[in-house]
BALOBA-1460 file (C-alpha; in Angstrom, 3 decimals):
// residues 153
<rec num="1" residu="v" x="10.720" y="4.466" z="-4.824"/>
<rec num="2" residu="a" x="8.729" y="2.446" z="-7.296"/>
<rec num="3" residu="v" x="6.673" y="-0.574" z="-6.299"/>
<rec num="4" residu="r" x="4.862" y="-3.226" z="-8.248"/>
<rec num="5" residu="y" x="1.634" y="-4.855" z="-7.308"/>
<rec num="6" residu="a" x="-0.217" y="-7.777" z="-8.756"/>
<rec num="7" residu="n" x="-3.951" y="-8.395" z="-8.749"/>
<rec num="8" residu="i" x="-4.764" y="-12.079" z="-8.592"/>
<rec num="9" residu="a" x="-8.148" y="-13.596" z="-9.427"/>
<rec num="10" residu="l" x="-9.102" y="-16.953" z="-7.944"/>
<rec num="11" residu="r" x="-11.904" y="-19.269" z="-8.989"/>
<rec num="12" residu="a" x="-12.220" y="-20.404" z="-5.359"/>
<rec num="13" residu="p" x="-12.310" y="-18.629" z="-1.993"/>
<rec num="14" residu="s" x="-8.998" y="-17.892" z="-0.302"/>
<rec num="15" residu="p" x="-8.285" y="-20.037" z="2.774"/>
<rec num="16" residu="l" x="-7.109" y="-16.870" z="4.579"/>
<rec num="17" residu="r" x="-9.612" y="-15.021" z="6.760"/>
<rec num="18" residu="e" x="-7.389" y="-11.921" z="6.960"/>
<rec num="19" residu="h" x="-7.656" y="-9.088" z="4.465"/>
<rec num="20" residu="w" x="-4.120" y="-7.682" z="4.994"/>
<rec num="21" residu="v" x="-0.930" y="-9.624" z="5.785"/>
<rec num="22" residu="y" x="2.713" y="-8.547" z="6.040"/>
<rec num="23" residu="t" x="5.169" y="-11.139" z="4.746"/>
<rec num="24" residu="p" x="8.701" y="-10.264" z="5.940"/>
<rec num="25" residu="e" x="10.174" y="-13.695" z="5.230"/>
<rec num="26" residu="p" x="13.179" y="-13.488" z="2.863"/>
<rec num="27" residu="d" x="11.904" y="-16.330" z="0.675"/>
<rec num="28" residu="i" x="8.544" y="-14.638" z="-0.026"/>
<rec num="29" residu="p" x="8.841" y="-12.363" z="-3.100"/>
<rec num="30" residu="f" x="6.291" y="-9.823" z="-1.831"/>
<rec num="31" residu="y" x="6.338" y="-7.846" z="1.398"/>
<rec num="32" residu="r" x="2.596" y="-7.714" z="1.953"/>
<rec num="33" residu="m" x="-0.549" y="-9.104" z="0.479"/>
<rec num="34" residu="g" x="-4.229" y="-8.972" z="0.979"/>
<rec num="35" residu="v" x="-7.517" y="-10.543" z="0.048"/>
<rec num="36" residu="y" x="-9.790" y="-7.872" z="-1.424"/>
<rec num="37" residu="s" x="-12.808" y="-10.108" z="-1.201"/>
<rec num="38" residu="n" x="-12.327" y="-10.687" z="2.542"/>
<rec num="39" residu="a" x="-12.560" y="-6.943" z="3.139"/>
<rec num="40" residu="a" x="-15.367" y="-6.406" z="0.598"/>
<rec num="41" residu="p" x="-17.049" y="-9.578" z="-0.716"/>
<rec num="42" residu="a" x="-18.397" y="-7.722" z="-3.780"/>
<rec num="43" residu="m" x="-14.782" y="-7.456" z="-5.042"/>
<rec num="44" residu="a" x="-15.069" y="-10.981" z="-6.483"/>
<rec num="45" residu="p" x="-17.868" y="-13.165" z="-7.808"/>
<rec num="46" residu="q" x="-19.522" y="-15.407" z="-5.224"/>
<rec num="47" residu="g" x="-17.363" y="-18.451" z="-4.514"/>
<rec num="48" residu="c" x="-14.253" y="-16.708" z="-5.880"/>
<rec num="49" residu="a" x="-11.599" y="-14.425" z="-4.409"/>
<rec num="50" residu="g" x="-9.520" y="-11.390" z="-5.332"/>
<rec num="51" residu="l" x="-6.000" y="-10.993" z="-3.912"/>
<rec num="52" residu="w" x="-3.176" y="-8.483" z="-4.249"/>
<rec num="53" residu="v" x="0.536" y="-8.602" z="-3.495"/>
<rec num="54" residu="e" x="3.052" y="-5.744" z="-3.273"/>
<rec num="55" residu="i" x="6.557" y="-6.294" z="-4.574"/>
<rec num="56" residu="t" x="9.632" y="-4.111" z="-4.243"/>
<rec num="57" residu="d" x="10.287" y="-2.842" z="-7.751"/>
<rec num="58" residu="r" x="12.770" y="-4.693" z="-9.860"/>
<rec num="59" residu="a" x="13.743" y="-4.372" z="-13.482"/>
<rec num="60" residu="g" x="10.831" y="-5.927" z="-15.297"/>
<rec num="61" residu="a" x="7.818" y="-7.887" z="-14.192"/>
<rec num="62" residu="a" x="7.795" y="-10.061" z="-11.089"/>
<rec num="63" residu="d" x="8.034" y="-13.841" z="-11.380"/>
<rec num="64" residu="e" x="4.411" y="-14.979" z="-11.374"/>
<rec num="65" residu="a" x="5.262" y="-18.611" z="-10.653"/>
<rec num="66" residu="g" x="7.226" y="-17.437" z="-7.605"/>
<rec num="67" residu="i" x="4.235" y="-15.387" z="-6.451"/>
<rec num="68" residu="v" x="1.910" y="-18.387" z="-6.778"/>
<rec num="69" residu="d" x="4.373" y="-20.651" z="-4.942"/>
<rec num="70" residu="a" x="4.608" y="-18.130" z="-2.093"/>
<rec num="71" residu="l" x="0.816" y="-17.777" z="-1.895"/>
<rec num="72" residu="l" x="0.594" y="-21.570" z="-1.594"/>
<rec num="73" residu="k" x="3.304" y="-21.598" z="1.082"/>
<rec num="74" residu="i" x="1.556" y="-19.040" z="3.292"/>
<rec num="75" residu="g" x="-1.861" y="-20.615" z="2.778"/>
<rec num="76" residu="a" x="-3.422" y="-17.746" z="0.819"/>
<rec num="77" residu="i" x="-4.475" y="-20.103" z="-1.978"/>
<rec num="78" residu="a" x="-5.350" y="-23.782" z="-1.814"/>
<rec num="79" residu="s" x="-4.169" y="-24.730" z="-5.307"/>
<rec num="80" residu="s" x="-2.244" y="-23.126" z="-8.148"/>
<rec num="81" residu="g" x="-5.108" y="-24.296" z="-10.358"/>
<rec num="82" residu="d" x="-7.388" y="-21.797" z="-8.577"/>
<rec num="83" residu="v" x="-5.532" y="-18.859" z="-10.182"/>
<rec num="84" residu="v" x="-7.547" y="-17.412" z="-13.074"/>
<rec num="85" residu="f" x="-5.115" y="-14.606" z="-13.864"/>
<rec num="86" residu="i" x="-2.398" y="-12.372" z="-12.451"/>
<rec num="87" residu="e" x="-2.266" y="-8.758" z="-13.612"/>
<rec num="88" residu="q" x="0.839" y="-6.743" z="-12.708"/>
<rec num="89" residu="h" x="1.148" y="-2.965" z="-12.383"/>
<rec num="90" residu="k" x="3.916" y="-0.517" z="-11.489"/>
<rec num="91" residu="v" x="3.582" y="2.641" z="-9.382"/>
<rec num="92" residu="d" x="6.603" y="4.838" z="-10.134"/>
<rec num="93" residu="h" x="6.388" y="6.850" z="-6.913"/>
<rec num="94" residu="g" x="5.051" y="4.296" z="-4.460"/>
<rec num="95" residu="y" x="6.892" y="5.071" z="-1.225"/>
<rec num="96" residu="v" x="8.924" y="7.768" z="0.449"/>
<rec num="97" residu="v" x="12.460" y="6.626" z="1.249"/>
<rec num="98" residu="f" x="13.782" y="7.412" z="4.725"/>
<rec num="99" residu="d" x="17.496" y="8.154" z="4.544"/>
<rec num="100" residu="e" x="20.151" y="9.988" z="6.551"/>
<rec num="101" residu="v" x="19.126" y="13.441" z="5.273"/>
<rec num="102" residu="r" x="15.358" y="13.065" z="5.760"/>
<rec num="103" residu="e" x="15.090" y="14.464" z="9.297"/>
<rec num="104" residu="k" x="17.054" y="17.642" z="8.532"/>
<rec num="105" residu="a" x="15.132" y="18.158" z="5.278"/>
<rec num="106" residu="v" x="11.753" y="17.760" z="6.994"/>
<rec num="107" residu="d" x="12.819" y="20.115" z="9.802"/>
<rec num="108" residu="t" x="13.582" y="22.713" z="7.091"/>
<rec num="109" residu="i" x="10.677" y="22.103" z="4.710"/>
<rec num="110" residu="l" x="7.679" y="21.907" z="7.071"/>
<rec num="111" residu="p" x="8.289" y="25.214" z="8.884"/>
<rec num="112" residu="w" x="8.914" y="26.962" z="5.548"/>
<rec num="113" residu="l" x="5.659" y="25.617" z="4.146"/>
<rec num="114" residu="a" x="3.767" y="26.632" z="7.297"/>
<rec num="115" residu="e" x="5.176" y="30.190" z="7.041"/>
<rec num="116" residu="h" x="3.703" y="30.322" z="3.533"/>
<rec num="117" residu="g" x="0.275" y="29.064" z="4.569"/>
<rec num="118" residu="v" x="0.743" y="25.509" z="3.322"/>
<rec num="119" residu="h" x="-0.641" y="22.900" z="5.710"/>
<rec num="120" residu="s" x="1.094" y="19.646" z="4.868"/>
<rec num="121" residu="c" x="-0.576" y="16.479" z="6.007"/>
<rec num="122" residu="g" x="-0.620" y="12.770" z="5.376"/>
<rec num="123" residu="r" x="2.146" y="10.359" z="4.524"/>
<rec num="124" residu="y" x="3.550" y="12.326" z="1.607"/>
<rec num="125" residu="g" x="2.779" y="15.831" z="2.854"/>
<rec num="126" residu="r" x="4.614" y="15.275" z="6.139"/>
<rec num="127" residu="w" x="7.264" y="12.867" z="4.802"/>
<rec num="128" residu="t" x="6.360" y="10.252" z="7.355"/>
<rec num="129" residu="y" x="5.138" y="6.688" z="7.521"/>
<rec num="130" residu="g" x="1.643" y="6.564" z="8.913"/>
<rec num="131" residu="s" x="-1.601" y="4.694" z="8.658"/>
<rec num="132" residu="m" x="-4.772" y="5.802" z="6.921"/>
<rec num="133" residu="g" x="-6.075" y="6.811" z="10.357"/>
<rec num="134" residu="d" x="-3.034" y="9.058" z="10.859"/>
<rec num="135" residu="a" x="-3.676" y="10.686" z="7.467"/>
<rec num="136" residu="i" x="-7.309" y="11.364" z="8.379"/>
<rec num="137" residu="l" x="-6.291" y="12.946" z="11.696"/>
<rec num="138" residu="d" x="-3.667" y="15.049" z="9.854"/>
<rec num="139" residu="g" x="-6.384" y="16.169" z="7.440"/>
<rec num="140" residu="f" x="-8.700" y="17.188" z="10.287"/>
<rec num="141" residu="a" x="-5.842" y="19.108" z="11.915"/>
<rec num="142" residu="a" x="-5.012" y="20.869" z="8.632"/>
<rec num="143" residu="a" x="-8.687" y="21.704" z="8.065"/>
<rec num="144" residu="g" x="-8.872" y="23.156" z="11.568"/>
<rec num="145" residu="q" x="-5.805" y="25.307" z="10.874"/>
<rec num="146" residu="a" x="-7.237" y="26.473" z="7.566"/>
<rec num="147" residu="a" x="-10.535" y="27.370" z="9.232"/>
<rec num="148" residu="r" x="-8.682" y="29.736" z="11.603"/>
<rec num="149" residu="l" x="-6.743" y="31.598" z="8.906"/>
<rec num="150" residu="p" x="-7.549" y="35.257" z="8.340"/>
<rec num="151" residu="e" x="-9.767" y="35.828" z="5.331"/>
<rec num="152" residu="n" x="-6.986" y="37.463" z="3.272"/>
<rec num="153" residu="s" x="-4.641" y="34.469" z="3.615"/>
């Protein structure tokens, strides 16, 4: 499914110390957000902050005033006047959807790929929801499998 995200520049630091926050509340228009500059201070000029929010895709751009109001509500920004700009983007294929046919499809696809020497790994290669750490471990496992293949494979 498609997702939208918005980059938000602030002329002041964010009051949040966290760099990644899930926001499952129904009145918050984004489902997670983060403060780039808390994870990597060089992502914003000194004394400023860089944030991002992820929004389930809708027809058209997200309501920027609603985003700012929600950021105020959760304490991610101190004042709407701190916002320098909001820049929205769309990722057409942002997430895998888990539905009632997923398990049977994966149980068919992965063995077929393995029989043909394809080592699927990561969130999209294994049709799963996992962390970056899981993807790295999948990659190591796939590399180990590839290293044991006969030379003519």
